[in-house]
C-alpha positions as CSV (number, residue, x, y, z in Angstrom):
1,M,60.3,155.4,149.8
2,L,59.0,158.7,151.1
3,N,61.0,160.5,148.4
4,R,59.2,158.4,145.6
5,L,55.9,159.2,147.3
6,L,56.6,162.9,147.3
7,S,57.7,162.8,143.6
8,F,54.2,161.5,142.8
9,F,52.8,164.8,144.0
10,E,55.2,166.6,141.6
11,Y,53.6,165.0,138.6
12,P,51.2,167.2,136.6
13,P,47.5,166.9,137.7
14,A,46.4,165.0,134.6
15,V,49.1,162.4,135.2
16,R,48.2,162.0,138.9
17,K,44.5,161.6,137.9
18,A,45.5,159.0,135.3
19,L,47.5,157.0,137.8
20,G,44.8,157.3,140.5
21,F,42.1,156.0,138.2
22,L,44.3,153.3,136.9
23,L,45.1,152.0,140.4
24,G,41.4,152.3,141.3
25,G,40.4,150.3,138.2
26,W,42.7,147.5,138.9
27,L,41.7,147.4,142.6
28,S,38.1,147.3,141.4
29,I,38.8,144.3,139.2
30,F,40.3,142.4,142.2
31,M,37.3,143.3,144.3
32,F,34.9,142.3,141.5
33,L,36.5,138.8,141.2
34,Y,36.1,138.2,145.0
35,H,32.7,139.7,144.9
36,F,31.7,137.3,142.1
37,N,33.2,134.4,144.0
38,W,31.3,135.4,147.1
39,L,27.9,135.6,145.3
40,F,28.4,132.6,143.1
41,P,30.7,130.1,144.8
42,E,29.6,127.3,142.4
43,K,31.0,129.4,139.4
44,A,33.9,130.9,141.3
45,F,37.1,132.0,139.6
46,N,40.0,129.7,140.7
47,N,42.9,131.2,142.6
48,A,45.3,130.8,139.6
49,V,43.2,133.1,137.5
50,I,42.9,135.7,140.2
51,L,46.7,135.6,140.8
52,R,47.4,136.1,137.1
53,V,45.1,139.1,137.1
54,V,46.8,140.4,140.2
55,A,50.3,139.9,138.6
56,V,49.3,141.7,135.4
57,G,47.7,144.6,137.3
58,I,50.6,145.1,139.6
59,G,53.0,145.0,136.7
60,I,51.1,147.5,134.7
61,C,50.6,149.9,137.6
62,Y,54.3,149.6,138.6
63,F,55.7,150.5,135.3
64,V,53.1,153.2,134.6
65,F,53.9,154.7,138.0
66,K,57.6,154.6,137.0
67,I,56.6,156.8,134.0
68,K,57.7,154.4,131.3
69,P,56.3,155.5,127.9
70,W,55.8,151.9,126.7
71,A,53.8,151.1,129.8
72,R,51.4,154.0,129.1
73,K,50.6,152.5,125.7
74,L,50.3,149.0,127.2
75,S,48.0,150.3,129.9
76,I,45.7,152.0,127.4
77,F,45.5,148.7,125.5
78,F,44.6,146.7,128.6
79,N,42.2,149.4,129.7
80,F,40.2,149.1,126.5
81,G,40.2,145.3,126.9
82,N,39.0,145.6,130.5
83,I,36.3,148.0,129.4
84,V,35.0,145.6,126.8
85,W,35.2,142.6,129.2
86,F,33.2,144.5,131.9
87,I,30.6,145.7,129.4
88,V,29.9,142.1,128.5
89,W,29.7,141.3,132.2
90,A,27.5,144.2,133.0
91,V,25.0,143.2,130.3
92,G,25.1,139.5,131.0
93,I,25.0,139.3,134.8
94,S,21.8,139.0,136.8
95,A,23.1,140.3,140.2
96,P,22.4,144.0,140.5
97,A,25.3,144.6,142.9
98,L,27.8,143.0,140.4
99,R,26.3,145.0,137.6
100,V,26.9,148.2,139.5
101,H,30.4,147.0,140.4
102,A,31.1,146.3,136.7
103,V,29.8,149.8,135.7
104,L,32.1,151.3,138.3
105,T,35.1,149.5,136.9
106,I,34.2,150.6,133.4
107,I,34.1,154.2,134.6
108,L,37.4,154.0,136.4
109,F,39.2,152.5,133.4
110,G,37.5,154.9,131.0
111,L,38.7,157.9,133.0
112,S,42.2,156.4,133.3
113,S,42.3,155.9,129.5
114,Y,41.1,159.4,128.9
115,Y,43.7,161.0,131.2
116,L,46.4,158.7,129.8
117,M,45.6,159.8,126.2
118,I,45.3,163.6,126.7
119,K,48.0,165.8,125.4
120,E,49.4,166.8,128.8
121,T,50.0,163.2,129.9
122,S,51.2,162.1,126.5
123,Q,53.9,164.8,126.5
124,Y,54.9,164.1,130.0
125,F,55.6,160.5,129.2
126,K,57.3,161.3,125.9
127,E,59.7,163.6,127.7
128,R,60.9,160.6,129.7
129,E,61.4,158.5,126.5
130,P,65.0,157.7,125.8
131,Q,66.4,159.8,122.9
132,K,67.5,158.0,119.8
133,F,70.7,158.9,118.0
134,D,72.0,157.9,114.5
135,E,75.6,156.7,113.9
136,T,76.9,160.2,113.6
137,G,75.5,161.2,117.0
138,K,72.7,163.4,115.8
139,E,69.4,163.1,117.5
140,I,66.6,161.3,115.6
141,K,63.2,162.8,116.1
């Protein structure tokens, strides 16, 4: 476990930032859901919805932290979905504390998406992509 933690610090700075903002964004979503449930118990999200969000967030973070190229693309897709969802929440919610929380979540996912899409991070993930070979054994680019 310690070896895996140390390998995180060997990643390029842009990759570490992308992973940090991604983890922060998903933690912010979880806190937002409980914050909403605390302020509006009559409109609360049920536990099944919260557990689904937790499962998706843990899954995405796990595979992105394992430096899987497909997970990077999936994460960017989910990040944009979360950004749109929280923009709708930030515009439509009346509680100022939740509005600030939604804006914080938008910023975290926006930064995560930015760092996941820049060239340095993209190349780092592509280097870990399995190579493809044709039937003669030549590498396909």
